[in-house]
N, CA, C and O of each residue as an XYZ file, in Angstrom:
920
protein
N      60.337     40.892    -17.668
C      60.518     39.854    -18.809
C      58.997     39.125    -19.192
O      58.393     39.302    -20.250
N      58.471     38.116    -17.851
C      57.819     37.391    -18.147
C      56.235     38.111    -17.966
O      55.180     37.481    -17.899
N      56.384     39.460    -17.913
C      55.306     40.399    -17.404
C      54.917     40.977    -19.012
O      53.796     41.257    -19.436
N      56.009     41.036    -19.613
C      55.931     41.578    -21.170
C      55.269     40.888    -21.984
O      54.332     41.259    -22.691
N      56.041     39.220    -21.854
C      55.293     38.633    -22.659
C      53.835     37.995    -22.670
O      53.211     37.344    -23.508
N      53.551     38.458    -21.376
C      52.480     38.256    -21.178
C      51.568     38.691    -21.660
O      50.575     38.055    -22.014
N      51.746     39.854    -21.758
C      50.780     41.361    -22.238
C      50.950     40.965    -23.581
O      49.854     40.775    -24.110
N      51.822     40.786    -24.267
C      52.187     40.842    -25.775
C      50.597     39.639    -25.991
O      49.559     39.910    -26.593
N      50.906     38.513    -25.355
C      50.160     37.256    -26.057
C      48.776     37.959    -25.749
O      47.935     37.776    -26.629
N      48.480     38.529    -24.952
C      46.982     39.032    -24.361
C      46.667     40.320    -25.742
O      45.553     40.584    -26.192
N      47.479     40.709    -26.013
C      47.346     41.785    -27.376
C      47.101     41.442    -28.354
O      46.348     42.009    -29.147
N      47.914     40.042    -28.576
C      47.742     39.361    -30.248
C      46.306     38.609    -29.895
O      45.455     38.754    -30.773
N      46.036     38.078    -29.109
C      44.620     37.049    -28.820
C      43.694     38.246    -28.817
O      42.592     37.847    -29.193
N      43.661     39.789    -28.504
C      42.383     40.184    -28.832
C      42.185     41.145    -30.366
O      41.258     41.855    -30.756
N      43.503     40.784    -30.973
C      43.604     41.258    -32.224
C      43.273     40.016    -33.016
O      43.033     40.506    -34.120
N      43.173     39.217    -33.091
C      42.443     37.436    -33.746
C      41.335     37.941    -33.459
O      40.841     38.653    -34.333
N      40.534     37.752    -32.109
C      39.203     37.834    -31.644
C      38.496     38.672    -31.945
O      37.295     38.411    -31.886
N      39.005     40.334    -32.495
C      38.122     41.334    -32.643
C      37.934     41.234    -33.965
O      37.781     42.401    -34.325
N      37.822     40.265    -35.271
C      38.016     40.575    -36.477
C      38.652     41.427    -37.281
O      39.470     42.128    -36.685
N      38.549     41.630    -38.565
C      39.600     42.184    -39.323
C      38.539     43.036    -40.009
O      39.215     43.745    -40.755
N      36.955     43.449    -40.222
C      36.097     44.275    -40.803
C      34.936     44.343    -39.696
O      34.504     43.434    -38.987
N      34.494     45.931    -39.774
C      32.705     46.012    -39.304
C      31.712     46.008    -39.900
O      30.597     46.190    -39.410
N      32.017     45.757    -41.296
C      30.596     45.960    -42.184
C      29.941     45.148    -41.573
O      30.222     44.094    -41.003
N      28.568     45.995    -41.805
C      27.497     44.662    -41.324
C      26.788     44.404    -42.467
O      26.830     45.245    -43.365
N      26.188     43.471    -42.597
C      25.124     42.991    -43.257
C      24.545     43.618    -43.811
O      23.493     43.850    -43.215
N      24.657     44.383    -45.266
C      23.512     45.174    -46.075
C      22.112     44.366    -46.028
O      21.883     43.159    -46.095
N      21.210     45.558    -45.877
C      19.928     44.832    -45.535
C      19.240     45.193    -47.209
O      19.627     46.182    -47.832
N      18.501     44.513    -47.606
C      17.816     44.592    -49.175
C      16.697     45.278    -48.683
O      16.131     44.903    -47.657
N      16.267     46.427    -49.446
C      15.327     47.612    -48.963
C      14.245     46.634    -50.093
O      14.691     45.936    -51.004
N      12.743     46.801    -49.756
C      11.973     46.143    -50.231
C      11.240     47.090    -50.975
O      10.935     48.205    -50.551
N      10.944     46.618    -52.147
C      10.284     47.494    -53.244
C       8.796     47.191    -54.041
O       8.650     46.042    -54.459
N       8.081     47.824    -54.189
C       6.945     47.532    -54.672
C       6.740     46.703    -56.378
O       7.380     46.918    -57.408
N       5.850     45.944    -56.182
C       5.577     45.272    -57.207
C       5.984     46.254    -58.663
O       6.312     47.441    -58.674
N       5.858     45.457    -59.659
C       5.130     46.192    -61.341
C       4.036     46.600    -61.349
O       3.119     46.020    -60.767
N       3.884     47.772    -62.061
C       2.037     48.223    -61.836
C       1.570     47.094    -62.993
O       2.222     47.149    -64.036
N       0.561     46.123    -62.924
C      -0.061     45.338    -63.279
C      -0.693     45.900    -64.777
O      -0.936     47.106    -64.825
N      -0.947     45.129    -65.915
C      -1.034     46.039    -67.261
C      -2.241     44.853    -67.688
O      -2.166     43.626    -67.749
N      -3.446     45.865    -67.965
C      -4.747     45.050    -68.350
C      -4.962     44.259    -69.761
O      -4.770     44.859    -70.818
N      -5.205     43.434    -69.749
C      -5.323     42.682    -71.073
C      -6.761     42.516    -71.669
O      -7.065     42.612    -72.858
N      -7.762     42.193    -70.382
C      -9.572     41.387    -70.689
C     -10.333     42.271    -70.072
O      -9.933     42.447    -68.921
N     -11.143     42.824    -70.309
C     -11.860     43.329    -71.520
C     -10.714     44.392    -72.062
O     -10.115     45.163    -71.313
N     -10.542     44.315    -73.276
C      -9.552     45.564    -73.900
C     -10.286     47.094    -73.902
O     -11.492     47.336    -73.872
N      -9.315     47.902    -73.940
C      -9.975     49.263    -73.621
C     -11.340     50.037    -74.921
O     -11.181     50.238    -76.125
N     -12.307     50.242    -74.252
C     -13.247     50.552    -75.541
C     -14.201     49.444    -75.899
O     -14.942     49.551    -76.876
N     -14.192     48.410    -75.144
C     -14.812     47.282    -75.519
C     -16.384     47.122    -75.216
O     -16.784     47.409    -74.088
N     -17.077     46.773    -75.972
C     -18.969     46.215    -76.286
C     -18.736     44.833    -75.582
O     -18.126     43.941    -76.171
N     -19.142     44.695    -74.538
C     -19.179     43.452    -74.240
C     -20.549     42.692    -74.706
O     -21.548     43.411    -74.745
N     -20.643     41.873    -74.919
C     -22.125     41.266    -75.064
C     -22.474     40.669    -74.399
O     -23.647     40.391    -74.651
N     -21.873     39.918    -72.981
C     -22.431     39.582    -71.647
C     -22.066     40.414    -70.383
O     -21.065     41.056    -70.065
N     -23.123     40.189    -69.854
C     -22.946     40.982    -69.007
C     -22.072     40.320    -67.516
O     -22.004     40.856    -66.410
N     -21.519     39.100    -67.928
C     -20.923     38.493    -66.906
C     -19.590     38.663    -67.820
O     -19.486     38.222    -68.965
N     -18.397     39.518    -66.977
C     -17.365     39.294    -67.758
C     -15.902     39.151    -66.869
O     -15.740     39.380    -65.670
N     -14.919     38.701    -67.860
C     -14.295     38.329    -67.399
C     -13.094     39.245    -67.742
O     -12.994     39.858    -68.805
N     -11.823     39.285    -66.317
C     -11.003     40.317    -66.309
C      -9.691     39.656    -66.267
O      -9.390     38.845    -65.391
N      -8.864     40.038    -67.290
C      -7.281     39.166    -67.361
C      -6.416     40.593    -66.988
O      -6.856     41.707    -67.269
N      -5.299     40.395    -66.406
C      -3.709     41.045    -66.771
C      -2.923     40.257    -66.474
O      -2.878     39.113    -66.023
N      -2.054     41.301    -66.900
C      -0.309     40.263    -66.730
C       0.069     40.257    -65.532
O      -0.367     40.958    -64.619
N       1.090     39.277    -65.484
C       1.370     39.170    -63.999
C       2.504     40.266    -63.587
O       3.392     40.643    -64.352
N       2.344     40.652    -62.429
C       3.501     41.634    -61.813
C       4.589     41.020    -61.637
O       4.509     39.798    -61.761
N       5.747     41.513    -61.351
C       7.023     40.930    -60.848
C       7.423     41.519    -59.954
O       7.700     42.689    -60.220
N       7.615     41.148    -58.760
C       8.518     41.875    -57.463
C      10.204     41.282    -57.478
O      10.574     40.117    -57.627
N      11.017     42.479    -57.278
C      12.721     42.223    -57.080
C      12.951     41.097    -56.085
O      13.716     40.141    -56.213
N      11.917     41.470    -54.781
C      11.968     41.003    -53.653
C      11.444     39.470    -53.671
O      11.413     38.795    -52.641
N      11.078     39.035    -54.802
C      10.309     37.530    -54.706
C       9.061     37.467    -53.672
O       8.643     36.427    -53.164
N       8.544     38.762    -53.453
C       7.242     38.243    -52.580
C       6.072     37.901    -53.084
O       5.642     37.954    -54.236
N       5.657     37.585    -52.202
C       3.891     37.083    -52.749
C       3.203     38.203    -53.309
O       3.575     39.314    -52.932
N       2.429     38.138    -53.996
C       1.571     39.501    -54.742
C       0.272     39.125    -54.857
O      -0.111     38.161    -55.520
N      -0.571     40.030    -54.085
C      -1.686     40.226    -54.036
C      -2.527     41.427    -55.219
O      -2.009     42.537    -55.344
N      -3.580     41.151    -55.877
C      -4.168     41.906    -56.769
C      -5.401     42.551    -56.317
O      -6.191     41.672    -55.974
N      -5.949     43.863    -56.158
C      -6.935     44.399    -56.152
C      -7.645     44.674    -57.106
O      -6.994     45.369    -57.887
N      -9.163     44.402    -57.638
C      -9.063     45.132    -58.523
C     -10.068     46.181    -58.492
O     -10.678     45.837    -57.480
N     -10.598     47.122    -58.867
C     -11.943     48.006    -58.715
C     -12.288     48.587    -59.970
O     -11.608     49.150    -60.828
N     -13.869     48.241    -59.854
C     -14.795     48.507    -61.154
C     -15.505     49.762    -60.687
O     -16.086     49.724    -59.602
N     -15.508     50.668    -61.278
C     -16.336     51.673    -60.982
C     -17.526     52.273    -62.449
O     -17.665     51.629    -63.489
N     -18.222     53.575    -62.153
C     -18.935     53.784    -63.066
C     -18.752     55.335    -63.444
O     -19.493     56.108    -64.053
N     -17.466     55.503    -62.846
C     -17.074     56.877    -63.836
C     -15.650     56.518    -63.783
O     -15.231     55.566    -63.125
N     -14.736     57.492    -64.665
C     -13.243     57.415    -64.708
C     -12.302     58.090    -64.011
O     -11.134     58.141    -64.395
N     -12.813     58.778    -62.711
C     -12.337     59.167    -61.239
C     -12.361     58.055    -60.853
O     -11.237     57.575    -60.701
N     -13.490     57.172    -60.530
C     -13.481     56.008    -59.661
C     -14.099     56.691    -58.348
O     -13.601     56.384    -57.265
N     -14.974     57.442    -58.386
C     -15.560     58.049    -56.989
C     -16.810     57.416    -56.953
O     -17.630     57.747    -56.097
N     -17.107     56.355    -57.961
C     -18.541     55.534    -57.831
C     -17.951     54.100    -57.957
O     -18.480     53.227    -58.645
N     -17.094     53.971    -57.415
C     -16.884     52.177    -57.066
C     -18.114     50.890    -56.907
O     -18.696     50.674    -55.844
N     -18.313     50.257    -57.946
C     -19.626     49.233    -57.468
C     -18.981     48.221    -57.491
O     -19.738     47.259    -57.619
N     -17.420     47.791    -57.401
C     -16.776     46.231    -57.427
C     -15.561     46.093    -56.890
O     -14.605     46.347    -57.623
N     -15.384     45.789    -55.912
C     -13.773     45.214    -55.820
C     -13.423     43.629    -55.098
O     -14.099     42.983    -54.296
N     -12.201     43.336    -55.684
C     -12.064     41.814    -55.348
C     -10.401     42.408    -55.209
O      -9.821     43.442    -55.542
N     -10.028     41.150    -54.536
C      -8.416     40.997    -53.837
C      -8.496     39.242    -54.019
O      -9.450     38.587    -53.598
N      -7.352     38.666    -54.699
C      -6.951     37.862    -54.737
C      -5.503     37.748    -55.058
O      -4.900     38.817    -54.967
N      -4.574     36.390    -55.522
C      -3.421     36.260    -55.817
C      -3.890     35.783    -57.390
O      -2.928     36.126    -58.078
N      -4.723     35.269    -58.131
C      -4.998     35.070    -59.759
C      -4.643     36.662    -60.284
O      -4.595     37.705    -59.633
N      -4.412     36.400    -61.744
C      -4.474     37.317    -62.705
C      -6.019     37.253    -63.171
O      -6.319     38.011    -64.094
N      -6.648     36.743    -62.837
C      -7.998     37.098    -63.531
C      -8.939     36.737    -62.737
O      -8.758     35.948    -61.809
N     -10.376     37.438    -63.103
C     -11.474     37.096    -62.173
C     -12.587     37.182    -63.135
O     -12.363     37.415    -64.323
N     -14.106     36.953    -62.548
C     -14.972     37.029    -63.481
C     -16.309     37.668    -62.782
O     -16.677     37.083    -61.763
N     -17.000     38.678    -63.160
C     -17.689     39.485    -62.049
C     -19.241     39.504    -63.091
O     -19.048     39.192    -64.266
N     -20.643     39.835    -62.710
C     -21.563     39.884    -63.196
C     -22.024     41.033    -62.981
O     -22.215     41.279    -61.790
N     -22.329     42.002    -63.859
C     -22.561     43.384    -63.556
C     -23.745     43.906    -64.319
O     -24.288     43.053    -65.022
N     -24.033     44.564    -64.334
C     -25.627     45.493    -65.346
C     -25.410     45.549    -66.369
O     -24.319     45.907    -66.812
N     -26.701     45.100    -67.269
C     -26.410     45.388    -68.677
C     -26.363     46.882    -69.022
O     -26.459     47.834    -68.247
N     -26.182     46.884    -70.446
C     -25.862     48.108    -70.638
C     -25.731     49.395    -69.744
O     -26.533     50.255    -69.380
N     -24.582     49.205    -69.568
C     -23.579     50.313    -68.262
C     -22.388     50.448    -68.610
O     -21.561     49.537    -68.572
N     -22.167     51.614    -68.993
C     -20.537     51.892    -68.864
C     -19.798     51.714    -67.709
O     -20.303     51.888    -66.600
N     -18.553     51.357    -67.882
C     -17.990     50.942    -66.704
C     -16.380     50.613    -66.963
O     -15.860     50.100    -67.954
N     -15.767     51.088    -65.718
C     -14.195     51.500    -65.913
C     -13.603     50.868    -64.606
O     -13.950     51.008    -63.433
N     -12.414     49.989    -65.284
C     -11.790     49.099    -64.289
C      -9.887     49.194    -64.164
O      -9.093     49.614    -65.006
N      -9.756     48.912    -63.476
C      -8.066     49.276    -62.371
C      -7.562     48.283    -61.910
O      -8.407     47.406    -61.730
N      -6.291     47.924    -61.551
C      -6.056     46.816    -60.912
C      -4.235     47.733    -60.536
O      -3.484     48.416    -61.234
N      -4.194     47.268    -59.169
C      -2.978     47.744    -58.224
C      -2.657     46.246    -57.624
O      -3.390     45.283    -57.397
N      -1.138     46.484    -57.451
C      -0.629     45.016    -56.774
C       0.339     45.214    -55.430
O       1.196     46.087    -55.294
N       0.002     44.241    -54.534
C       0.655     44.542    -53.261
C       1.191     43.622    -52.966
O       0.636     42.589    -53.341
N       2.871     43.403    -51.949
C       3.069     42.621    -51.593
C       3.142     42.224    -50.569
O       2.812     43.132    -49.806
N       3.521     40.911    -49.768
C       3.120     40.756    -48.807
C       3.639     41.485    -47.378
O       3.317     41.276    -46.209
N       4.624     42.472    -48.016
C       5.257     43.371    -46.898
C       3.939     44.409    -46.528
O       3.747     44.957    -45.442
N       3.241     44.493    -47.543
C       2.573     45.882    -47.666
C       2.127     46.994    -48.339
O       1.173     47.768    -48.265
N       3.644     46.752    -49.394
C       3.998     48.025    -50.247
C       2.982     47.557    -51.788
O       2.571     46.484    -52.229
N       2.913     48.600    -52.116
C       1.803     48.760    -52.959
C       2.434     49.485    -54.481
O       3.225     50.428    -54.474
N       1.956     48.898    -55.606
C       2.178     49.309    -57.053
C       1.096     50.632    -57.330
O       0.221     50.655    -56.464
N       0.981     51.641    -58.266
C       0.396     52.058    -58.365
C      -0.730     51.716    -59.414
O      -0.573     50.879    -60.303
N      -1.650     52.299    -59.260
C      -2.580     51.530    -60.080
C      -2.277     51.833    -61.311
O      -1.697     52.837    -61.723
N      -2.886     50.499    -62.170
C      -2.722     50.494    -63.871
C      -3.408     51.912    -64.061
O      -3.941     52.775    -63.364
N      -3.097     51.669    -65.399
C      -4.038     52.409    -66.395
C      -5.521     52.337    -66.700
O      -5.900     51.474    -67.491
N      -6.075     52.861    -66.348
C      -7.473     52.570    -66.533
C      -8.534     52.123    -68.007
O      -8.870     52.995    -68.808
N      -8.778     51.274    -68.100
C      -9.747     50.517    -69.106
C     -11.262     50.986    -68.597
O     -11.719     51.257    -67.487
N     -11.873     50.951    -70.061
C     -13.200     51.546    -70.095
C     -13.755     50.270    -71.107
O     -13.020     49.722    -71.929
N     -15.500     49.829    -70.837
C     -15.964     48.723    -71.494
C     -17.674     48.883    -71.199
O     -18.012     49.194    -70.057
N     -18.506     48.710    -72.024
C     -19.869     48.729    -71.905
C     -20.736     47.165    -72.111
O     -20.673     46.264    -72.948
N     -21.366     47.355    -71.147
C     -22.112     45.800    -71.184
C     -23.104     46.368    -72.428
O     -23.354     47.548    -72.673
N     -23.633     45.072    -73.194
C     -24.757     45.071    -74.060
C     -26.289     45.030    -73.308
O     -26.525     44.542    -72.203
N     -26.752     45.343    -73.746
C     -28.299     45.135    -73.427
C     -29.334     44.135    -73.802
O     -29.122     43.803    -74.969
N     -30.370     43.511    -73.305
C     -31.149     42.713    -73.652
C     -31.573     42.781    -75.478
O     -31.646     41.873    -76.306
N     -31.764     44.089    -75.585
C     -32.036     44.036    -77.357
C     -31.071     45.198    -77.805
O     -30.732     45.957    -76.897
N     -30.595     45.445    -79.012
C     -30.060     45.966    -79.785
C     -30.405     47.537    -79.324
O     -31.505     48.023    -79.587
N     -29.399     48.268    -78.632
C     -29.358     49.784    -78.751
C     -28.095     50.522    -79.158
O     -27.070     50.120    -79.707
N     -28.517     51.871    -78.672
C     -27.384     53.062    -78.642
C     -26.631     53.047    -77.452
O     -27.075     53.353    -76.346
N     -25.484     52.685    -77.702
C     -24.641     52.968    -76.256
C     -23.663     54.249    -76.341
O     -22.734     54.498    -77.109
N     -24.298     55.065    -75.114
C     -23.993     56.618    -74.730
C     -22.169     56.517    -74.945
O     -21.496     55.499    -74.783
N     -21.689     57.828    -75.330
C     -20.656     57.866    -75.378
C     -19.661     57.768    -74.006
O     -20.016     58.276    -72.943
N     -18.703     57.237    -74.122
C     -17.830     57.365    -72.620
C     -17.396     58.415    -71.842
O     -16.988     59.319    -72.572
N     -17.305     58.701    -70.579
C     -16.869     59.960    -70.211
C     -15.659     60.545    -70.717
O     -14.623     59.905    -70.897
N     -15.830     61.999    -70.985
C     -14.731     62.675    -71.808
C     -13.582     62.265    -70.886
O     -13.848     62.002    -69.713
N     -12.116     62.179    -71.406
C     -10.665     62.240    -70.468
C     -10.191     63.272    -70.600
O      -9.996     63.586    -71.775
N      -9.816     64.199    -69.625
C      -8.668     65.371    -69.764
C      -7.399     64.987    -69.991
O      -6.820     64.108    -69.352
N      -6.710     65.937    -71.334
C      -6.145     65.793    -71.597
C      -4.781     66.823    -71.037
O      -3.697     66.527    -70.534
N      -5.412     68.137    -71.389
C      -4.581     69.570    -70.945
C      -5.790     70.954    -70.694
O      -6.942     71.149    -71.082
N      -5.155     71.454    -70.142
C      -4.591     71.840    -68.845
C      -4.760     70.371    -67.383
O      -5.809     69.830    -67.032
N      -3.721     70.175    -66.985
C      -4.079     69.284    -66.003
C      -4.872     69.969    -64.862
O      -4.882     71.190    -64.711
N      -5.451     69.206    -64.169
C      -6.513     69.561    -62.958
C      -5.883     70.300    -61.897
O      -5.093     69.738    -61.138
N      -6.100     71.208    -61.816
C      -5.245     72.404    -60.815
C      -4.071     73.144    -60.892
O      -3.494     73.801    -60.026
N      -3.639     72.809    -62.791
C      -2.870     73.433    -63.308
C      -2.556     74.529    -62.701
O      -3.263     75.013    -61.816
N      -1.062     75.229    -63.256
C      -0.832     76.843    -62.952
C      -0.446     77.152    -64.871
O       0.336     76.486    -65.549
N      -1.135     78.134    -65.255
C      -0.878     78.343    -66.852
C      -0.143     79.852    -66.840
O      -0.770     80.762    -66.298
N       0.832     80.065    -67.274
C       1.700     81.218    -67.036
C       1.135     82.299    -68.933
O       1.549     83.388    -69.330
N       0.325     81.532    -69.451
C      -0.060     82.608    -70.999
C      -1.102     82.901    -70.854
O      -1.797     82.491    -69.924
N      -1.542     83.832    -71.904
C      -3.173     84.500    -72.497
C      -3.743     83.389    -73.036
O      -4.856     83.070    -72.617
N      -3.308     82.844    -73.732
C      -4.387     81.707    -74.107
C      -4.295     80.179    -73.276
O      -3.655     79.942    -72.251
N      -4.936     79.477    -73.874
C      -4.913     77.836    -73.401
C      -5.329     76.984    -74.765
O      -6.026     77.585    -75.582
N      -5.007     75.856    -75.003
C      -5.796     74.828    -75.488
C      -6.239     74.092    -74.778
O      -5.416     73.489    -74.088
N      -7.709     73.756    -74.571
C      -8.796     72.895    -73.653
C      -8.510     71.886    -74.448
O      -8.642     72.133    -75.646
N      -7.982     70.294    -74.019
C      -7.681     69.264    -74.865
C      -8.770     68.248    -74.070
O      -9.246     68.365    -72.940
N      -8.935     67.440    -74.865
C      -9.363     66.205    -74.042
C      -9.320     64.834    -74.871
O      -8.492     64.594    -75.750
N     -10.346     63.970    -74.452
C     -10.200     62.491    -75.565
C     -12.098     62.203    -75.230
O     -12.927     62.673    -74.451
N     -12.093     61.364    -76.121
C     -13.803     60.473    -75.818
C     -13.353     59.527    -76.947
O     -12.615     59.683    -77.920
N     -14.136     58.383    -76.419
C     -14.735     57.421    -77.294
C     -16.101     56.674    -77.068
O     -16.641     56.733    -75.963
N     -16.532     56.135    -77.865
C     -17.687     55.113    -77.767
C     -17.393     53.906    -78.215
O     -16.517     53.667    -79.046
N     -18.225     52.972    -77.599
C     -18.412     51.516    -77.804
C     -19.063     51.385    -79.169
O     -18.744     50.324    -79.706
N     -20.088     52.334    -80.077
C     -20.336     52.396    -81.093
C     -19.277     52.540    -81.877
O     -19.114     53.720    -82.185
N     -18.541     51.861    -82.294
C     -17.089     52.285    -83.062
C     -17.726     52.942    -84.605
O     -16.840     53.310    -85.377
N     -19.163     53.109    -85.096
C     -19.248     53.993    -86.038
C     -20.055     54.889    -85.241
O     -20.444     55.556    -86.200
N     -20.547     55.369    -84.372
C     -21.072     56.607    -84.159
C     -19.859     57.706    -84.021
O     -18.754     57.648    -83.481
N     -20.629     58.846    -84.825
C     -19.592     59.661    -84.757
C     -20.069     61.082    -83.794
O     -21.148     61.668    -83.879
N     -18.770     61.459    -82.761
C     -19.176     62.415    -82.061
C     -18.574     63.837    -82.162
O     -17.589     64.228    -82.788
N     -19.443     64.497    -81.370
C     -19.267     65.525    -81.129
C     -19.560     66.427    -80.035
O     -20.463     66.001    -79.316
N     -18.794     68.190    -79.487
C     -18.726     68.162    -78.262
C     -18.783     69.669    -78.024
O     -18.112     70.586    -78.496
N     -20.025     69.638    -76.943
C     -20.148     70.373    -76.449
C     -18.821     71.281    -75.251
O     -18.031     70.629    -74.569
N     -18.865     72.680    -75.253
C     -17.804     72.912    -74.138
C     -18.246     74.042    -73.432
O     -18.900     74.888    -74.041
N     -17.991     74.184    -72.250
C     -18.531     75.134    -71.158
C     -17.253     75.402    -70.674
O     -16.278     74.653    -70.606
N     -17.418     76.872    -70.260
C     -15.980     77.457    -69.870
C     -15.960     78.710    -69.117
O     -16.135     79.721    -69.798
N     -15.786     78.866    -67.858
C     -16.068     80.458    -67.215
C     -15.184     80.186    -66.009
O     -14.284     79.362    -65.846
N     -15.646     81.016    -65.296
C     -14.938     81.533    -63.614
C     -16.055     81.023    -62.568
O     -15.933     81.361    -61.390
N     -17.127     80.228    -62.962
C     -18.253     79.806    -62.019
C     -17.906     78.371    -62.091
O     -17.181     77.807    -62.911
N     -18.507     77.917    -61.158
C     -18.372     76.245    -60.756
C     -19.718     75.774    -60.461
O     -20.172     75.943    -59.330
N     -20.436     75.168    -61.418
C     -19.753     74.798    -62.488
C     -20.083     75.638    -63.750
O     -20.990     76.470    -63.719
N     -19.325     75.410    -64.883
C     -19.443     76.609    -65.909
C     -20.627     76.991    -66.521
O     -21.311     76.162    -65.921
N     -21.494     77.611    -67.279
C     -22.455     77.857    -67.267
C     -22.982     78.499    -68.585
O     -24.091     78.839    -68.996
N     -21.391     78.526    -69.193
C     -21.682     79.520    -70.719
C     -21.150     78.545    -71.451
O     -20.105     77.979    -71.129
N     -21.780     78.289    -72.428
C     -21.336     77.405    -73.887
C     -20.329     78.290    -74.687
O     -20.629     79.435    -75.025
N     -19.302     77.802    -74.933
C     -18.472     78.134    -75.767
C     -18.357     78.078    -77.299
O     -18.223     78.930    -78.177
N     -18.459     76.785    -77.275
C     -18.576     75.960    -78.535
C     -19.548     74.808    -78.447
O     -19.758     74.151    -77.427
N     -20.213     74.602    -79.819
C     -20.998     73.228    -79.667
C     -20.780     72.607    -81.292
O     -20.192     73.238    -82.170
N     -21.300     71.435    -81.449
C     -21.040     70.665    -82.684
C     -19.359     70.820    -82.858
O     -18.912     71.262    -83.916
N     -18.589     70.484    -81.909
C     -17.076     70.847    -82.309
C     -16.724     69.175    -82.743
O     -16.917     68.121    -82.137
N     -16.324     69.382    -83.628
C     -15.688     67.840    -84.034
C     -14.332     67.530    -83.416
O     -13.849     66.455    -83.059
N     -14.028     68.313    -83.399
C     -12.626     68.334    -82.688
C     -11.982     68.366    -81.225
O     -12.303     69.344    -80.551
N     -11.293     67.623    -80.755
C     -11.274     67.409    -79.196
C     -10.039     68.401    -78.651
O      -9.062     67.962    -78.043
N     -10.211     69.556    -78.915
C      -9.581     71.055    -78.293
C     -10.412     72.343    -78.721
O     -11.260     72.608    -79.573
N      -9.757     72.995    -77.724
C     -10.527     74.526    -77.803
C      -9.444     75.419    -77.269
O      -8.832     75.264    -76.212
N      -9.299     76.364    -78.142
C      -8.653     77.489    -77.528
C      -9.868     78.977    -76.608
O     -10.973     79.497    -76.759
N      -8.820     79.038    -75.810
C      -9.781     80.121    -74.806
C      -8.369     81.478    -74.601
O      -7.154     81.340    -74.743
N      -9.030     82.489    -74.294
C      -8.642     83.381    -73.994
C      -8.492     83.651    -72.763
O      -9.644     83.581    -72.334
N      -7.613     84.000    -71.637
C      -7.545     84.225    -70.183
C      -7.070     85.134    -69.762
O      -6.211     85.691    -70.447
N      -7.462     85.740    -68.303
C      -7.014     86.828    -67.914
C      -5.986     86.247    -66.566
O      -6.016     85.096    -66.133
N      -5.179     87.261    -66.103
C      -4.388     86.246    -65.369
C      -4.912     86.482    -63.769
O      -5.683     87.412    -63.531
N      -4.488     85.667    -62.798
C      -4.847     85.551    -61.295
C      -6.461     84.930    -61.193
O      -7.335     85.199    -60.369
N      -6.488     83.977    -62.385
C      -7.843     84.085    -62.454
C      -8.236     82.395    -62.431
O      -7.684     81.677    -63.265
N      -9.229     81.778    -61.426
C      -9.534     80.302    -61.643
C     -10.808     80.060    -62.471
O     -11.879     80.619    -62.237
N     -10.573     79.083    -63.564
C     -11.502     78.332    -64.492
C     -11.305     77.028    -64.060
O     -10.568     76.221    -63.494
N     -13.056     77.400    -65.007
C     -13.554     76.040    -64.749
C     -14.167     75.180    -66.062
O     -14.391     75.964    -66.984
N     -14.521     73.705    -66.425
C     -14.610     73.760    -67.982
C     -15.243     72.620    -67.820
O     -14.957     71.867    -66.889
N     -16.291     72.316    -68.807
C     -16.583     70.757    -69.054
C     -17.082     70.414    -70.162
O     -17.588     71.280    -70.875
N     -17.054     69.026    -70.575
C     -17.678     68.773    -71.932
C     -18.528     67.729    -72.007
O     -18.579     66.721    -71.302
N     -19.357     68.145    -73.157
C     -20.529     67.203    -73.019
C     -19.978     66.526    -74.479
O     -19.577     67.150    -75.461
N     -20.074     65.214    -74.330
C     -20.027     64.267    -75.611
C     -21.281     63.606    -76.619
O     -21.941     62.630    -76.262
N     -21.420     64.094    -77.526
C     -22.884     63.566    -78.087
C     -22.458     62.475    -79.636
O     -21.838     62.632    -80.687
N     -23.113     61.537    -79.056
C     -23.035     60.494    -80.570
C     -24.395     60.856    -81.807
O     -25.519     61.258    -81.507
N     -23.990     60.633    -82.912
C     -25.241     61.261    -84.227
C     -26.098     60.315    -83.983
O     -26.688     59.821    -84.944
N     -26.431     59.728    -82.327
C     -27.919     58.817    -82.709
C     -28.787     59.370    -81.366
O     -29.852     58.913    -80.952
N     -28.028     60.457    -80.833
C     -29.245     61.670    -79.861
C     -28.386     61.369    -78.305
O     -28.618     61.900    -77.219
N     -27.397     60.390    -78.629
C     -26.612     59.937    -76.913
C     -25.938     60.965    -76.741
O     -25.344     61.556    -77.643
N     -25.969     61.424    -75.062
C     -25.301     62.370    -74.643
C     -24.339     62.027    -73.211
O     -24.967     61.643    -72.224
N     -23.121     62.139    -73.125
C     -22.954     62.190    -71.853
C     -21.930     63.377    -71.278
O     -21.036     63.877    -71.960
N     -22.242     63.747    -69.840
C     -21.744     65.087    -69.631
C     -20.706     64.474    -68.448
O     -20.700     63.593    -67.589
N     -19.870     65.489    -68.963
C     -18.052     64.914    -68.334
C     -18.231     65.671    -67.053
O     -19.283     66.288    -66.885
N     -17.448     65.679    -66.283
C     -17.239     66.749    -65.339
C     -16.786     67.669    -65.289
O     -16.764     68.251    -66.374
N     -16.152     68.413    -64.114
C     -15.696     69.793    -64.018
C     -14.293     69.596    -64.123
O     -13.935     68.483    -63.737
N     -13.332     70.401    -64.561
C     -12.178     70.200    -64.419
C     -11.651     72.065    -64.510
O     -12.001     72.891    -65.352
N     -10.867     72.225    -63.503
C      -9.858     73.434    -63.294
C      -8.918     73.682    -63.369
O      -8.198     72.734    -63.052
N      -8.240     74.783    -63.727
C      -7.172     75.401    -63.532
C      -7.125     77.088    -63.190
O      -8.090     77.840    -63.058
N      -6.037     77.330    -63.120
C      -5.904     78.886    -62.392
C      -4.399     79.567    -63.770
O      -3.447     79.101    -64.397
N      -5.065     80.800    -63.580
C      -3.619     81.424    -64.326
C      -2.897     82.052    -63.138
O      -3.428     82.053    -62.028
N      -1.454     82.694    -63.397
C      -0.643     83.247    -62.673
C      -1.059     84.883    -62.551
O      -0.377     85.645    -61.866
């Protein structure tokens, strides 16, 4: 009888010491900061001074991590010609740049765990020269078809966007299109719309580019874009 009572007490102690739940503490997943929003200089801005102030809205982080910002400034809208980078915790910086030059800039945010947001949308601006000059149009921006897209139709609308720091300038477009890279067949010139309809063959890779011209003799040659048909 004594042995039975002794074993019963041991069993009760084991139950009381074992705890009532095996739930482990849920670990909080680290998430990336929000994408910064650019504010200054605004898109398509003509900056009268080549010492340019950059500002952007503060990113937020659900984990309350510290945030560092990285700014990239390039001479092309694909950021293959990056000429300035800077990092810091401030939401503004100031940089001295070349005069009479088109620039493109973007920002990303990184928390202290090393997790980064996507880059912001890229803005573009022009720095003024010493004398009053005509500013070249900005590089054209692809709208459709996307780079390396697969197209299932017999025709396609090539579409793009283009702007100029000189708001009063009238822009026209030359479109080059074909199966060679770079394309050397001009299929339209003095086009005032930002779209061009083309006829396609199946199972073919196509290349195209746009030359943007203003009414003062300035022109900017765009990069080569590509897509294919199924």
